[in-house]
N, C-alpha and C positions, 0 to 999 in steps of 0.2 A: 103710285107716287111714293117717294121715300121721305121720311121725316127730315126737316131741314138740317138738324144737327148731325144726323147720320150721313146725309148727303155731303156735308162739308168735310167730315172726316174721310169718307171714301174718295172724294174728289182730290183732296190734298195728298192722300196716299198715292192715288193714281198719278198725280203730277210728278211726284218724286220717283216713282217707279219708271215712268216713261223717260225721265231725264237720265236715270241710272242705266237704262239700256241703250242710251246713246241717241235718243230722238232729239232733234233740235229744240231749243227752249220754246221758240214761238209755236212749234207744232204741239209740244207737250202742254203748253198753256191752252191752246185752242181745243185740243181733244179733251182734256180734263174739264175745261169750262163747258164744252158741249155736253159731256156726260152729266155734269152737275145740273145744267138747265133741263136736260131731258128727264132726269130723275125727279125733278121737283115741279116742272111746269108742263112737260109733255112735248110731243113733236110739233103740234100746231103752233105753239108759241115760238119754238126754235125757228120754224120756217118763216113765220111772219116777221120775226125780228132780224134774222140774218140777211134778209133780202135788202135791208137798208143799212145795217150796222157797219159793214166794211166801208161803204162809201162815206158814211158820216164820220168815221174815225180817221180816214186817210185823206179825204178831200178837204184839207184844212190849209188855209193860206200860210199859216206860220210854218208848216212843215216844209215849204219850199226852200226855207233857209238851209236845210240840212245838206242837199247836194251843192248849194252855192258855197257854203263854208268849206266843204270838202274840196271843191274846185279851187277855192282861194289858196288853201294850204298846199295843194299839189302844184299849182302854178308857181307858188313861191319857192317850193323845193326845187323844181326844175330850173328856176332862175338863179339858183346858187345862193339864196338868202342865208341858209344854214351855214355854209362854209364861210361867208363873209362875217357872220356874227361870231363864229368861233375864233376867227383871226382877231377880231376886236377884243373879245373877252380875254384871249390869251395875252395880248399886249398889256392889258390893264391889271390883271390879277394873276397871271401865270407865275410870277416870282414869289407869290405868297406860299405858305405851307399848304400843300395839296392844291396848288394853283391851277393845274390843268383840270383837275376834277371840278374845281370851282368854275372854271371856264366852261366846262361841259354843262353844268347846271344853269349858268347864265345864258348859254346858247339855247338850251331847252326852253328856258323862260321866254327868251326873245322869239324863238321860232313858234312857241305856243300861241303867240299873238297873231300868227298867220295861219295856224293849223288847229282844227278842232279835234284832232285825234291824238291820243296818247301813244299808240303804237307807231304812227307815222313820225311823231316827234322823236321817239327813242331810236327808231331805225335811221332817221336822217342824221341826227347828231352822233349816233354810235358809229356810223360809217366814216364820219369825219374825225371824231375825237379819239376813238379807241386805238387806231394805229399810232397816233401822236403820243398817247400816254404809254403805250407799249414800248415805243422807241425811247421814251424818257425813263424807262425802268419802273413804272408804277406797278404796285401790286394789283393783280387781276381783280381781287375782291373790291378794292376801292374804285378802280376805274369802271368796272362793269356796273357796280352798285350805284355809282353816281349817275351814270347815264340812264339806267333803268328807272331810278327814282326821279331824275329830272324829267323823264318822259311823261310821268303822270301829271305834270303841270299842264299838259295838253288838254286834259278834260276839265281843268279849273279856270285857267286864264282864257278869257274870250278872245276870238270866237270859238266857243266850245259847243260841240254837237250834243254832248251829254247834258249840259245845262239847258239847252233848247228842248231836249227830250224830256227832262224833268218838268219844264214849264208846260209842255204840250200835254203830258199825261195827267197833270194835276191842275191844269187850267189856271196857271198864274202867269204874270207878265214875263214874257221872254226877255224884254229889254232890261227889266229889273234884275232878272237872274244873271244875265250876262255882265251887267255892271257890278253886281254883287261879288263876282269872282275876281275882280281886279285887286282889291286890297288883300284878301286871303292869298291870292297868288303871289303878291309881293312878300307877305309874311312867310309863306312857305319857302320861297326862294332864300330869304334871309336866314331862316332856321337851317336850311340845307347848308348854306355857306358857313354859318357858325359851327354846325355839327362837323363838317369836313375839317375845319380849322382845329377843333378839339381833338378829333380822332387822329389827325396827323401830328399834332403836338405830343400826344400820348405815345403814338407809335411812329416816330420819324422815318422808320425804314419803309413805310408804306408808299412814300412819295418823295421824289427829289425836286427841289425848287427849280423852276425853269429860269432861263436867263432873263434879267430885267430889261425891259424895253425903255428907250428914252422917251421923254415927255413929248417931243415932236412927233415921234412915230405913233404914240398913243392918240394924239389929237388928229393926226392925219388919217388914222385908221377909222375914225368916227364917220368919215365921209362915206364909207361903205355901208353905213346903216340907213341910208336914205330910203331904200325900199321898205324897210320895216316902219320907219316913221310915216311914210305915205300911207301904208295900209292901216296903221293904228289910228291915225288922224281920220282916215276915211271911214273906217268901220265903227270904232268906239266913239270917235268925235261926233260922227253923224247920229248915232243912237243917243248919246248923252245930250246933245243939243236939241234933239227933237226934229232934226232935218229929215232923218230917215227912220222908218220902222226897221226892226231887225231884219226882216226879209229884204227890204230895199237896200239896207246896208250890206247884206250878203251879196246881192247882185252887183252893186257898185264896187265892192271890195274884190269880187271875182274878176270883174272887168279890169280893175286897176292892176291886179296881180297878173292877168294875161298880158296887159300892156308892158309891164315890167319884164315879163319873160321874153316878149318879142324884141325888146330893145337891149336885152342883156347879151353878153358875149357867149352865153352858153351854147353848146352844140346839141344837135338833135331836138330842135324845138318842136317840130311837127310830131315827132315820136312822143315827146313829153306831153303835148296837148292831148294826143290820142289816149295815152295811158292815164292821164288825169281824168278824162271823161269816163273811161272804163271804170276806174276806181270809184268815181262819184256814183255811177249807176249801181254797181254791185253793193256798195255800202248802204246806199239809200234803200234799195230793195230789202236788204237784211233788216234795216231799222223799221221799215213799213210793215213787214211781216211780223216783227216783234210787237208792234203797236196793235195789229189786228188780233194776234193771240192774246195779248194782255187785255184788250177790250172785251173779248169773249169771257175770259176768266173773271174780269172785274164785274161784268154784268151778272154772272152767277152769284158772286159775293154780295152784290147789292140786292139781288132778288131774295136771298136768304137773310139779308140784313145783318151779315156778320160784322161789318165795320161799325154799325150802330150799336150792336150788342157789345162789341169790344170796347167802344167808347164809354158806354154806360158802366161796364165792369171796371174799367181803368179809373173812371171818375170816383168810384167808391173805394179805391185802394187807399190805405193810410200812408201814402207816399207823396212827397213833393213832386210837382210836375217835372222839374228838372231831372229828377232821378228816373222818372219814367222815360223821358227822352234819352237819357244815357243808356238805359236798358235796351231801348230800341236800337241805338247805335251799336251796341255790343253784338246784336244779332247779325250784323253785317260781317263779323269776323268769320264764323263758320261758313256763311254763304260765299264769302270771297275766296274760299279755298276751292270752290267747285264751279262757280258761275262767273260770267263776265259782267261788266258794270251795267249794261242795259238790262240784262236778265234780273240782276239784283233789284233794280228799281221797279221793274214791272211786277215783280212778285211781292215786294214789300209795301209799295206806296198805297195800293188800294186799302190796306189795313192800317198802316201807320199814319198816313197823311190826315185822315179825318180825326184821329185821336189827338195828334199834335195840335191841329188847328182848334179843336174843341177845348184843349187845355189853355188856349190863348197865346201860343207861341207863334212867332213870325214864320210863315211858310218859306220865305226866302232864306232865312237863317237856317232852318232845318234842312233845306235843300242843299246848301253849301256843305253842311256837316255830313249829309248822306253821301254827297259826291266825294268828300274827303275819305270816307270809309271805303267807297268804291276804289279810290286811288290805292289804298293799302292792299286791296285784293289783287291789284295789277302787279304787285311785287312780292307776293307771298306764295309759297308752295301750297298745293301742287299745280294749280293753274298758272298763276303769275305770268300773264301773257307777255309783259314787257321783258321779263327775264329770259323767256324762250327766244324772243326776238334778238336780244343782245348776244345770247349764246350762239345763235346762228350766224352772227357776223364774223366770227373768228373760230376756225377749227381747233385752235389750241386752247380756247376758253371752255372750261367745263361748266355745265349748268349748275353744279353744286357750288362753285365759286361765286357765281352770280347771285344765287339765293343767299349765300352767307354774307356777301357784301351788301345786299339790299337790307339785311337785318338791322344794320346801323341806321338806315334811312327810315325803316318802319318806326323806330323809336323817335326819330325826328318828326315824322308825320304825326305821331301821337302827341308830341309836344305842341305842334301847331294846332291840332284839334282841340287840345286843352285850352289854348289861348283863345281860339275862336268861340269855344263853348263858354268860357268865363267872361268874354267881352263881345257880346253880340253886336255892339255898335260897329265893330270892324267890318261886319258883313252888311249891316242895314243902312249905314250912313250914306254911302255913295248913291244908292238907288233913290234915296229921298231927295237928293239934290238935282234930279233930272228936270 
């Protein structure tokens, strides 16, 4: 057997080596976790534990909500909800400085209320808004950056798969996590809009104002938002009022989105239903495998008592608790350059979460801050998944331009993070009113 501290060092080194050679994160976590358990407890313990661990970690009622939220978003996409939202936003703010970029952000925010995926939100809105901004003469940096950054709202505004994932791996209330994302989502959207206004006022050549729509056209356009209203009332209203659990709300919301798709004038409905089901299956399997890998790795950490030792060490540091939380958040910056959001959470939470809760901070508040940091990773190089998605929508758009444009929005994200860090009540108030 290996001494625990040595086992921890070797296991963490092995984890990063496996990821560096291209092994999927869930496999790297599982293999390194198994190595750590074998080196400290032996084969007998591994065999007796793993017989039940996978079932215990995945046969969880709450996790059923993941494919349901994915189905909800896909059905809404095929029903044309994103295109309708962009038309509404364009009529209301298109004539403002950077108005079409603002319309893209508002569309992302609205579509995020039907989709739990950042990539799906960016791809949906990008396919609609990017050609319109290109036609209007917008600078590629602003147009692509706005859509890539707007897409990150998909992991913050409920129904968010990432918020449910955080709740599942840390055993906190999924309903509280989902509701906690509402006000930060609104604040993030407002900061994006204000940031676009400032950027385009300083550099007017980045965007040309669109034609102003009349008031009648604006109010008439609101009729196209009825599917969004139905889904928000069904999902968030049901959770908030206590009528539905998050899983039940996901089921009812997916059924409502399917009904909207069936009565919509969209073409290829059967093809849309089939592709929605395929996407739900593949994404859910990916998340489940990540949970299994994370469970094995977390079991090793708990066996060697690393979280407890780290908590005791942090408690003796001559630093305020808020500074320690801030240092934890800074760790997400380098991680976001190489890992996706789910991987960042499964690697960091087994160590960070016990420390944060021992320091007396609200786990819901910390969860929203951690998700905000994961958002930043979605629009920063070299991984920046949203930026790759946007660059792939138009052959004339260079990836470099997308990353340069998203740089403005990284600053806006940091501004929002500072607001939420300084005023935790913006995160914690709404869940307390459930």
